[in-house]
N, C-alpha and C positions, 0 to 999 in steps of 0.2 A: 195658726201655728201651737199656741198655748194648749187649746182645747185639742186638737190633732194629737201632739206627745200626752197628753194625759191620757186621751182613749188608746194610746197604744201601751199605755203604761199599765193601766187598768187591766186590758185583755191580753198583756205578757203577767200581771199574776195570778188572773184567773188561771190563764194556761200551766203556769208554773204550779199551780195548785193541785191542778187537776194531775201534773206528773206525779206530784209527791202521793197525791192516792192510790197512784198505781198502783206505785213503790212499795213496798211491807217495809216493815224495818224488821232487824233481824237481831237477836239474844244471845251468845254463846259461851254454856257456863263451863269449863273443863273443869273437875278438878284432879287432885296430884294423887293418883297413887289409891284411889275408892276403891275397895273392891266390890263384887256383883251382888253380893248380899249386903251391904252397906246402906241400903235404904228400905223404908218400912213397903212399899208396893212391891221390893224385891224379896220381901222377905227376911229382912232384918227382925230378928227377935228380941233385940233390947235397944233399939236405936230408932229416937219417932222422929220421922221428917214429916209434917204434916204438910209442908207445902209442895213438895217434891211428891206428893202423895196423889196431894189436890190435879198437881200438873197433869200426873197420870190418869185421873180421874175426868181430868178436862181435855184429857188430849190425846197422843199415842205412846206407848208404852213398849218398846224394839224389844225383844228378848234374844236375841243373836247378831248382836252389834259389836262390831270387831273394832281395835286401833291397827295400826300399820306394827310398829313393835312394842314389845313389852317395855320400852322404856323411853324415860322423857322426852329429850332431843327431838329423836326419829318418830317420837308419836305424833309431837308438837308441828312437825315440818310437815309429816303427812296433811293432820288436819287443815293444815293452812294453805298449801298449794294443791291439793287434790290427788297428792300422786303418794307411792309409795314411799316411804323413804331411801327407800336402795336408789329410787329415778334420780331424786334431788342431791344424794350423798350425804346425807346429814346421820352419822349414827349414833347409837350410843348416848351420852350424857357430859354435856359439853361442860367443861370445866373453866375455871377463870384464867387458867392457863393456856385456853383455846385459843388458838390463832386462824380460826375461820369460822363460816357459819353461815347462815341463807347467802344462796346466792344473789346476786342485784337483777338476773337474767330470769329468775323466778317469778312466778305473780301469784299474789297471795289474795285471798277471798277479799280484803282491805282494798289491795288496789283492782282487781276485776268491778268491785262494787262505787271503787271512785267513778270509775266513767261513767257511770249513770246518775252522780251528785250526791253521793250521800257520805255523811257524815261519819268519819270514824275511830275507834278509839279502843285502847286493851289498859285495862287495869289489871295489874296481878303476873307473875312469874312468866317471860320471854322466852329465855333459855333455847334462841335460834342464834346465838354468838354477842358477846358482851363489847366487842367494840363497835364506835359511832356507826362505822357503813353499815353492821347487819343489826342496828337497833330498830326496830318498830318504825319509827319516825320516818327513816329512809326506804320502810317497804310497807307504804300507803294507811299509814295510822297516822291521824293529825292529832291524837295525843296520846301519852303514857305517863303511868305512873307502876312503880315494881321492882320488884328483883329482876335481877338479867338472868340468876340463875337459881338450881335449887337453895331452899333454905339452912341446907346442912354444910353447903361449900361454905366453908368459916371457921375460926378456931376452936369453935366448941364442936367437932364433928366428934362423934362416941370415938373414932378412932384416933383423936391424938388426945382427948380431955386430958391423959393422964401426965405430959407432959409441960414443961415449962413453958407459958405464952410467947418466949422469942422461938422456940423448937417447935411450936405449934405454927407459929406464923410460916414457916417455912414449907408447910405442906398444903397450909389454907390460909388466903391473905382474909383480909377483914370484907364481910359481905355489905355491898353500899346496897342502897335504895333510889331507882334513880326514876326521876321528873324529866318529860320531855328528852333531851338526849346529857340533861345534867348530874351530877350527884349531888344531892339532896341529904343524903344521909351516910357519909364514907364507912361508918362504923356501926351498922345495925346491932340491936340487943336483943337479950331475951325479953326485955319489958318493951321494944320495939314489934317484936316478934308476935306478942299477943294484940297488937290491933292491926295487923296485917291485913285480915279477912273484913275490918270491919270499915277500915279505909279505901279497902278497894270499892265494898260497897256502896259508898255513899259517894264515891268519885262515879259510878255507874252510875249512880239516882242523878247526882248533877248534871252531867251530861244528857241524859233522855229529857230533862226537863228543860235544859238548854237547846234540845234541836227537837224539840215537839213539834216543830212545825215542819220538817224536812225528811227524809229518809236518814236513817242511823242504822250505822252495825257497831256494837259493844261486843267485844269479847273480854271475858271475864274467868282468868285463866287464875286459878285460887293457888296461893302458895303451900296450902292443905290439902288436906291430911297428911302430906309427906314428912315425915321426921326431921326434924325435930316437930313434937304437937307443942303448938301454942294456942291458947282461947283467949276471950275477953271476960273479965267477972261477969259480964251478963249471964256466960253458960257456965259459967267454973262449976262443976260438980254437980250439972242438972241431970245426967244421964246414968243411967243403970251402968252402962258399957264403957263406963269409966272417959278418963281425958278423950279415948280418941271418940267415944261418943259425942262428948261436949263439943268437939273440933265440928263434927259430922252435923249435930245442932246448930250450930253459927254459922255452916254454910248455908244447911237449910233455910235458917232466917234471912239469911244475903238473897236465897231465891225469892223469897216471901217480900222483901224489901223491893226487890226491882219488881215483881208481878203488881206488888200493890202502887206502885207508880205508874206503871200501865194504864191500871185500871181509873185510878185517879185522873190522869188525863187524860182519859176515854181514848187510850191509844189500843183496846185490847184486843180489837178485831182487825187493827193493825199491823200488830205484830207476832212473830215467829219466835219461840223461844225455843231454845235445844239444849238440857243438860246431861253430860256425858264425862265420863276421867279418861286418863292418860294411857293409864294400864291398870294391871291389878294390884291388889296387894303384895307390902312386903312385911311376907310372913315371919323372915326372922323375928323380926320386933316383937311379936308377938302379941300384946295386950296394947302397943302401940302400934298396931297394926291392923289391916283391915281384915274381912272375913271374902272369898271368894265363894264358898260353898254354894249348890251343889258342884262346884265346879273342880277341876284338878291344878292344884299348884299356882302360884302367883305370880309377881311382878318377876320378871327377868326369865320368863320359859315362855314357850310356845306352847303351853298346855293351854285350854279356854281360860284358866283360873290369871293367865297371865295377859289376855288379849283377848277378851270378852268382855264387855261393859255395861252398866246398865245405862240406859239412855230414854232420857223422855224428852218426848215434841210436844209442844201445844201453841194453839192460833184458835181459839172461840171461831169459828162461822166457818172456816176453812178445814179444820181438822176433827174427822168426828170426835166426841166424847166418849173415853173409855175401849177406844181401840186396844187391840195386843196383836203385833207385828213380830211372828217368827220366821220373816225373813230375812238372809243374810243383807248387812246393809254396812256401813264402815263411817269412819271418820274421813276418807279420802269423798266420800260421796257427796260431801258437805257442799265442799265449793261448785262443783257443777251444780248442786240444785238450787242454791242461792240464786247463781248467776241466772238460770231459769226463771226465778222467781219476780228477779229485780231485772228481766229483758237484756240484761247483759250478757256481750260475747265473751266466749270461751277462750282461753290463753291461744295461742298459735303453735306452741309445743305441744306435745303431746303430754296428759294427764291421764290416771288409771280408776277415777271416779266417776260413778254415773248419777246419771239424773234419778232422784229418788222419789219424787214427788208422788209417784202411782201410788205407792207404800205408803208414803205420809198422810194422803190425804183420802187413804182407804176405798180405793178404787178396787171394782170388784174384778175379783180373779187375778190381780198384779202379782208378779213374782220377782223373784230379787232380778238386777238387772247382770246379775255376776254369774256367767259360768263357773268361774274359779276364783275363790278368794285364795292369796299367797301369804303364809307366816314364813319372816325372816326374822333369825339372830341376828345380829351385824347383818353378813354377807353371806350366810349360812342358809338357802331353803330349806327349811326343815319341816313343815308341811303346807297341804294344800286341802282344801276343802271346796267342795260343790253339791249344793243341796243339800242334803243330809249328812252328807259321810265326810269324814275327813282323813288324810291319809297320811301318817308321821313317815317320813325315812329316818332311816340310824342317826341318831343324834345323841348328844350327852345336854345332862342339864341339871340343873343345881335345886336341890330339894333340903328340907331340912335335915340334919344330922340326927339332935334327939330332940330336945324340949326347944322351943321357940324363945327369945328374949323376953326381959321384962325393965318397966321403967326408965325407956328409952336407950338399953343396952342391947344388941341384936345378939342373937343366938349365932350359933354357925351352922355353916352348909355344908353341904357331900355332893359330888358329882354322881349322880345313878344316869344309866343308861338305856334308851327303846330301841327296838330294833323294827323292822317295818311292823307299822303298824296301822291296822284298819278300824276304823269308830263309828256307830251309826250315834250320831252327836243328840240326833232327836228321844233314841229311847235308850242312849247311855251317858246322858249329860258329863257324867262325871268323866269320860273316856276310860271306863275301866277291863272293858269286853272287848279283846281285840280280838276281832271276826275275817282278818285278812284271808286266810284259808278257805273261808266259805264264799268268799266273793272273788275270784280271781277276775274275772270281768271289770268289774269296780275298780279294783286296784290297778289294772294295765288301763283302763283308761284315764284314772286320773295321774298316772305319770307321764302319760303323755302332755297331759295338759300342763304337768309341771317341765316338760322339757320345755316348753313354751315361754316362762316366766326364766328360765334358766338362760335361755337364749338373747332376752330381752332386759335382765335386769341382771343378771353372773347368778353365782354359787360358786359360794369357795369349795365347797365340797367334789366341786368337779372343774374346777380352776377355771371359770367362764366369768368373762368380763361384764357380759351382757352389752348390746349394742344398742339402750337406750339408756342408759345410764350417764346421767349429767354429773358435772363438778358441783361442788359445795362453792363457796365463794369464801376466797383466801385474802390476805392483809398482802 
């Protein structure tokens, strides 16, 4: 009996190892408020990003990659659920007074991968609800360390720094640092913020080392370069771009540490690494914000500067080196693609993302699986893109009033308006030349596609609720 048991155990170990071999590892690094141009391989003239550039040389660079909305919580909800943020009821940026968050009935990437035996972790900014029922550990993640929301949601916010601390705390409570479900630092200080990128990186590396013999998913949503900007001593003053450049260089270092760990553990050819950001740059902060060039506008708008992000994916032996993909893809596509690669079932409920492995792997003739991609600001459907064409519906948007701010203090915005406008975003990447009157057939086609979105996801401009909208979670 002992021999039979030993033989059975040996066979199970071999079978388990074989299953692990068939399931790739996944690392998703998600920056905060990083502009389209703020990476060397995307054209930055003054920020050095050697590790991200290396990722692009060894993998694929997506030039037309979008987030769901140009704001923190909405963008993160879409990434993790594979749905437009409107579908899952998460809009805007949840603050410390929010009493809602991600619904327990939604399925995150982590929960999908757990069904296939993955170890899962998140190190960084969560921003989908700070109450216990909304935390990552209740939504598929085995381990969590980071901030529950943005690093400016604290008593040192620029909008309250002129007030006495007693008055500041009425607007913004102290910023907590959480491990698992426990607050390990109830009052994050400026000094602590200088260590965040390093801490997140060290945790990610340690997790990879501890789970090298089983499939894993590591999500690293950095708190930076969201303002206020903080950087460790090892990168302070290193960039020609100033403090903002220093911060990006440290995030690039973080990516390098992860890549080096994968190589050292001989996991390179078993691991897909994805890098992108949650939305475009916060332009009102000037030298403390990024650059979206050559795109128009930035964070908080439906122009491409707000929602089109740098995206790089690397998987040696699976993704051809040096590829560039200009097909439309998005963060909502990450969940279904990882599920496909892991052999996991998709959620039973409706999702909006598509499997984009054919684009990632450089399959000949592969095209975007999206007939149309929809741009919402809050509940307002503001734009739609199909192929090379992007149609703006009449809407107001914020834009810099005069000069941007500096030194961490923002400059003022002003509200501007656009009417119905059509742009070919391949030949007019800056959305400068409205050609709606020259292509009425394209305008008509995109309007019909937009009507489908309104019926499913709603539109505040037409007072439609959307038959497919699901509620956020609530206390």
